[in-house]
C-alpha positions in Angstrom: 109.7 93.5 -163.1 107.9 90.2 -162.8 104.6 89.8 -161.0 102.9 86.5 -160.2 99.4 86.4 -161.7 97.2 83.3 -160.9 95.4 81.9 -163.9 92.1 80.6 -162.5 91.0 78.8 -165.6 94.0 76.9 -166.9 95.0 73.7 -165.3 97.5 71.1 -166.4 98.0 67.5 -165.7 101.7 66.7 -165.2 102.9 63.1 -165.0 100.5 61.7 -162.3 100.2 64.9 -160.3 98.0 67.9 -160.9 99.5 71.4 -161.3 97.9 74.8 -161.4 99.2 77.2 -164.1 100.5 80.5 -163.1 101.8 83.3 -165.3 104.6 85.7 -164.6 103.7 89.1 -165.8 106.7 90.9 -167.4 105.8 94.6 -167.0 108.6 95.8 -169.2 107.3 93.9 -172.2 103.7 93.6 -171.2 103.5 89.9 -171.8 102.6 86.8 -169.8 105.2 84.2 -169.3 103.7 80.7 -168.5 105.0 79.0 -165.4 103.8 75.8 -163.6 103.7 75.1 -159.9 102.5 71.7 -158.6 99.7 71.4 -156.1 100.0 69.2 -153.0 99.1 65.5 -153.6 96.6 63.7 -151.4 98.5 62.5 -148.4 95.8 61.0 -146.3 93.4 58.1 -146.5 90.6 56.7 -144.3 90.1 53.0 -144.5 86.8 51.5 -143.5 87.8 48.3 -141.7 85.0 47.7 -139.2 82.7 45.4 -141.2 82.0 41.8 -140.1 82.5 40.3 -143.5 79.4 38.1 -143.3 79.8 36.8 -146.8 83.1 35.1 -145.8 81.7 33.3 -142.7 82.9 31.2 -141.0 86.4 32.5 -141.7 85.6 36.1 -140.8 84.4 35.0 -137.4 88.0 34.5 -136.5 89.6 37.2 -138.7 88.4 40.6 -139.7 87.9 40.6 -143.5 90.8 43.1 -144.1 93.2 40.5 -142.5 92.1 37.7 -144.8 95.3 36.5 -146.4 96.4 36.3 -150.0 99.0 33.6 -149.7 101.2 35.2 -147.0 99.9 38.8 -147.0 96.7 40.2 -145.6 94.5 42.1 -148.2 94.8 45.3 -146.1 98.5 45.2 -146.1 98.5 45.1 -149.9 96.3 48.2 -149.9 98.5 50.0 -147.4 101.6 49.2 -149.5 99.9 50.7 -152.6 99.0 53.8 -150.6 102.6 54.2 -149.5 103.7 53.9 -153.1 101.2 56.6 -154.2 102.6 59.0 -151.7 100.1 58.7 -148.9 101.6 59.1 -145.5 98.7 59.3 -143.0 96.1 56.5 -142.6 93.1 56.4 -140.3 91.6 52.9 -139.8 87.9 53.0 -138.8 87.6 49.7 -136.9 85.0 47.7 -135.0 84.8 44.0 -135.5 87.9 42.2 -134.0 89.6 45.6 -134.0 92.3 44.4 -131.5 93.6 42.0 -134.2 94.0 44.8 -136.7 95.8 47.0 -134.1 98.1 44.2 -133.1 99.1 43.5 -136.7 99.6 47.0 -138.1 100.4 48.9 -134.9 101.4 52.4 -135.7 102.3 51.6 -139.3 106.1 52.2 -138.9 106.9 48.8 -140.5 105.1 50.0 -143.7 106.5 53.6 -143.6 103.1 55.0 -142.7 101.5 56.8 -139.8 98.5 54.7 -138.8 95.8 55.8 -136.3 92.7 54.0 -135.2 89.1 55.2 -134.7 87.0 52.6 -132.8 83.3 52.6 -133.8 81.2 51.7 -130.7 78.4 50.7 -133.1 78.2 50.1 -136.9 78.3 53.4 -138.7 78.1 52.3 -142.3 80.7 53.0 -145.0 80.7 56.8 -144.4 79.3 57.4 -140.9 82.7 57.2 -139.2 83.9 60.3 -141.1 81.6 62.5 -139.0 83.7 62.1 -135.8 87.0 62.7 -137.5 86.4 65.8 -139.7 88.8 68.0 -137.7 91.6 65.4 -138.3 91.1 65.2 -142.0 93.0 67.1 -144.7 91.2 69.3 -147.3 91.3 66.3 -149.7 91.6 62.7 -148.7 90.9 59.2 -149.9 88.3 56.8 -148.4 88.5 53.1 -149.2 87.0 49.8 -148.1 89.3 47.8 -146.0 89.1 44.8 -148.3 89.8 46.7 -151.5 91.8 44.5 -153.9 92.8 46.3 -157.1 95.7 47.4 -159.4 94.1 50.8 -159.9 96.6 53.6 -159.7 95.9 55.8 -156.7 98.3 58.4 -158.2 96.3 58.6 -161.4 93.0 58.9 -159.5 94.5 61.5 -157.3 95.7 63.5 -160.4 92.3 63.1 -162.1 90.4 64.3 -159.0 92.5 67.5 -158.8 92.3 68.1 -162.5 88.5 67.8 -162.5 88.1 70.0 -159.4 85.5 67.6 -158.2 84.0 67.5 -154.8 84.0 63.6 -154.9 85.6 61.2 -157.3 84.4 57.6 -157.4 86.7 54.8 -158.6 84.6 52.7 -161.0 85.1 49.4 -162.7 83.3 47.9 -165.8 82.0 44.6 -164.6 80.2 41.9 -166.6 77.0 40.6 -164.9 75.7 37.2 -166.0 72.2 35.9 -165.2 72.4 32.1 -164.7 68.9 31.5 -166.0 66.9 31.8 -169.1 65.5 35.4 -169.0 61.8 35.7 -170.1 60.3 39.1 -170.9 56.5 39.4 -171.0 54.0 42.0 -171.8 50.9 43.3 -170.0 48.9 40.3 -171.3 51.5 37.8 -169.9 52.6 37.0 -173.4 56.3 36.3 -174.0 58.1 39.1 -175.9 61.6 37.7 -175.6 63.6 34.7 -174.4 67.3 35.2 -173.7 69.3 32.3 -172.4 71.8 33.3 -169.6 72.2 36.9 -170.9 75.3 39.0 -170.0 75.5 42.8 -169.5 78.1 45.2 -168.4 77.8 48.0 -165.9 80.1 50.5 -164.1 80.2 49.6 -160.4 81.8 51.3 -157.5 85.1 49.8 -156.5 85.0 51.1 -152.9 87.7 53.8 -153.4 86.8 57.5 -153.3 88.6 60.9 -153.2 86.6 63.5 -151.2 86.7 67.2 -150.4 86.3 67.7 -146.7 84.2 70.9 -147.0 81.9 69.3 -149.6 80.9 66.5 -147.2 81.1 68.4 -143.9 77.5 69.5 -143.8 76.1 66.0 -144.5 78.0 64.2 -141.7 76.9 63.9 -138.1 79.2 62.4 -135.5 78.4 58.8 -134.5 75.5 58.6 -137.0 75.0 55.8 -139.5 75.6 56.7 -143.1 76.6 54.7 -146.1 78.8 56.1 -148.9 76.1 56.0 -151.6 73.8 58.1 -149.4 76.6 60.6 -148.7 77.4 61.0 -152.4 73.7 61.4 -153.2 73.4 64.2 -150.6 76.5 66.0 -152.0 75.1 65.6 -155.5 71.6 66.9 -154.5 73.3 70.0 -152.9 74.9 70.9 -156.2 78.2 69.2 -155.7 80.4 67.9 -158.5 80.8 64.1 -158.5 83.3 62.6 -161.0 84.0 59.0 -161.8 87.5 57.7 -162.4 88.0 54.6 -164.6 91.1 52.9 -165.9 92.1 49.5 -167.2 92.9 47.6 -164.1 92.2 44.5 -162.0 89.4 44.7 -159.4 88.2 41.8 -157.3 85.4 41.6 -154.7 87.0 39.2 -152.1 83.6 38.8 -150.4 82.6 36.6 -153.4 84.2 33.1 -153.1 85.0 33.0 -156.8 86.8 36.3 -156.7 88.7 35.4 -153.6 89.9 32.1 -155.1 90.9 34.0 -158.3 92.8 36.6 -156.2 94.7 33.8 -154.5 95.8 32.4 -157.8 96.8 35.7 -159.3 98.8 36.7 -156.2 100.7 33.4 -156.1 101.5 33.5 -159.8 102.5 37.2 -159.9 102.5 39.1 -156.6 104.1 42.1 -158.3 100.8 42.7 -160.1 99.3 44.1 -156.9 102.4 45.3 -155.1 103.6 47.3 -158.0 100.5 49.5 -158.0 
């Protein structure tokens, strides 16, 4: 006779999906037979697409930043195609600035093989505040991304790592080089120079604007229609004893709000569009 016995400590990463290990107990031989059953992948994403894109003025006065084109394709369409490839089926767009253009372009998502819904913010709610009014529509685990996210990061791999870690929140991070365009002077308390470094460079992990969240971990920190940015939400979860993981892999990540990054993104997409579409 075989009985299913959950193993609450052993977890396995299989391909790009997480699986929980179970054991079948064979009563006749008194031994455990390992078995594996896969857990559900993350199927839902919330895209924060309500910002005004002030760094891209005057262009963003006419287009919401997520509709800024890379050659012939809006940045947000690239992201949605990547989500579809990762197995995401349900997307909620939190919209505000020029929302009618986003709705007119993407409609219900059928063209992309997605179910797209819209949540209109009557006022700016930050990069996390919109979640407060949609908690009852969210799955137990879901992605949140910026609407202008441009990356080759594998959402499948991040999804698997989040499940494997058992984290309340996972943050997609990128190692970015920061350059100071001036000679850096260090001085002591007597205003005497202690070091002089010409245009120094340093590297730091920065948030990419993509997160995997547990609904119940964030629920108590969200109030409907109340402004909240994602860094503050993550800090609240951490302060309450939550587990916050960081996911990093070798990938491309560009901040299209920076003119240099936007120009580079155009060049990369024209020369090899599969670089982003294959993610």
